N, C-alpha and C positions, 0 to 999 in steps of 0.2 A: 769432766762428765762434762755430755753436755746438758740442756733444761728439762729433755725429759726424763731425766737420766736423776737429777740430781731431786727435780718432781716426782717421780716414780717413788726413793727411797726416802725422803723427807717422809711422807704423804701415810705411806708403808707401818711407817712405825711411830707413824699418830695415831693412824687405825685400830693398831696391836694395844696402842696405850688403851681405846680406849673401848678394849673387850677389859681390862682387867683396872679403867674407873671410867663408866658412861655418864655421860650426861644426865644429872638426874634435873630434869622438868616437866610442861604440860604435857609435853610433844603436840608443842604451837610452834606459830613459830619461829618466839624467841627458845625454841629449845631450836629446830631444823639450826639459826644463823651457826648454835652453838658450837654444832659437831658440828659446819663446816670450820670456824672461826680453827678451834681446835688441827685439824687435818692439815691444814695450809698454814697455820701460823709460822713457817721456819719460811716461810716460801718471799716475802715483804725481804729481811736483814739480810736473805740470801744475794741480792745486787734484782729482785723484781718486783719494780714495784706497782708494776700495773697490777696487781695479785692482791683484793681486798679482798679477806677473808673476815668472812660471820658479815657482811654487805651485800646483801638485792643489787643486782643491774640495773642499770637505773631503766625507763620507758623507752619501751622503742619513739621512734619520732613520728606522730599521728601519719600515713599513708604510706608508713613502707611495713617491713613484713620478717623474724626472724627466724630464716635461714640460715640449717648447718647441712652442708654432704659430709658425710665420712666415711673413710676409702676400710674398704676388712680388710681382713687381716687373708681366711683363708679360699676367698670367690672372689676373680676380678672383676672388682665391681666397688661400686659405692650406695650409698645410701642415704640419698637427698630426706629433710623431717623437718621439716615448722612448731616453732613455740611462742605460744606470747606473746602478749607486747606487752609485757611485766607495767598496766599501768595505772592508775588504781582502781579499776574495776579488774584485772587479772588479782590482784595481789586483795580485795577485801574477796577471790573466788576462793583466794588458797584457804585467807583463812575460812571458810568454809566450812571447806572440807575438811581444814585439821578436825576442828570442829564434833562437825560429827562423823568422823573416819575411823579417827585417830585418836579411837576409846578405848584403854584396856579394859578394861569395865567389859564393853556391849564387846570385846572381839576377844572377852575371854569367854564368853558362853554361850562362843558359836560350835558349830558343831563344827569338823575338820575339812570339810566339799566347802560351802559356808565360806571358812575363814579361809581359805587360800583364796579363793573368788575376792574374799571381801579386799586382805591382800592384793591381791594383783592390782584390783580399780583404783584405789588409795593409793598404788606407785605412778601406774597410765597419769592421771588427776596432776601428783605433783608433779611430774618430770614432764607432764604438755608444758605447764604452767613456769618451767625453770626459771628455777626466782636468781638464780647464781650467775655470773657470767661463765665462769667453767669449774667445773667440778660437780657438775649433778649430781652427773653417776653412784660416786662413793661419796657425797655424803648424806643419797638420797639408799644406799642402802647399808652404812649405818644410823641413819636414823628410824628403815620400816625393819631392818634387825633387834636393836633393842621396841622398836615396840612391841614385836611378836615375843622377845622374850619378857615380856612384860605384863606380856594378855599368853603364856605358857606353852610361849609354842618356842620351837628355833629354823631360823632359820640361814645354809647352807651360801648365799651366793658365789661366794670364791667357788663356787664344784665349775663355773663354769672360766674362770679367769686363769685354769689350770695351760690348755693348749690354744690355740686363735680358732680353735673352730665352733668351741664352745663361749667364749664370746662373741664370735659376728653370729652366734643363736642366740641372746640375748639383748644384742643386740638391735641384729632387724626386728625380732620381738617385738622390746620394747618401745624399736623406731615404725609401728602399724600400728600398737595403740595409742600410739601420739602426736599417729596423722590422722587417722579417724576423729579423734578432737578437737584437731586442729582445720581440718581442711573447709568450715564452716566458715569460720575468720577469714583467711589470706584472706591479704586486702590487690597484691600485683593479680593477673591473669594467669601470668605471665607462670609464679611463681607457682599457685594452685597446680598450673600443669604441668611439670616437672617433678611437684608432692606424690603426687597424684601416679605421674609415670613411674613415679620408683617405689612408691606402694606395689601396686600391679606386678614387676615384678616378681619381689617379693613375696605377692600373699598366697601365690598358688602355695609354693615350696615351705613357707614356718606358717607359724602357731599367735598367736599377740601374750604377754605377760602374762593374764592369766588362765591362761591353756597349760601354758609351761606352771604355773606353782597347782596346776589340778594330778595333770600327771606327773609331778611327781609331791604325790600330799604329802602332806604335817602331822607328824603326831602328838598332843598335846609332850611339851619336854623333850621334843623330834623334832624333825627336818626336815624345811621346806625343803 
């Protein structure tokens, strides 16, 4: 088995465990870190010491940007997305977002349409900060799943993972939302141009995460 296959098997098993034994926390940064730690805990012991479960990535040096280019499975294209520098300001922003928006009691009081909009916005804002070096998507999906359940809803992110086209729909939607938040903060003009070109390529054919959530409305105790 190669690295990708080993990681897929180990993390899938740990995610299943989290369904049975979720993290009991306050939906703060410590809660987010513990979910990441549990999902990726096996990899360092299997010969991947570069994986640091439960630890935020180091800040990007001043003047540089954190840019990722992702190959898509169902179309001959790539998606280019920018994230925060994960500096002190980004970490403080993460704490504010979690304190203000990851509140089960507040989310529980929302009507269905309001809840789906709120969870989509929360997902995009945390994903833009992108606190971990790797595994942000799996960590964030599990975090929002647990948050939704604590708020009386159920999110079924797995339905997007059954086919390559479904995975790409979620990836592109997520990247569109993230890039809207990222573009004003990108320091390198070339990187900003690349991100904007990629965003324009997809924005006519796709929709952001919050729109997907609204198009697949949740019901209390049901699915988003």
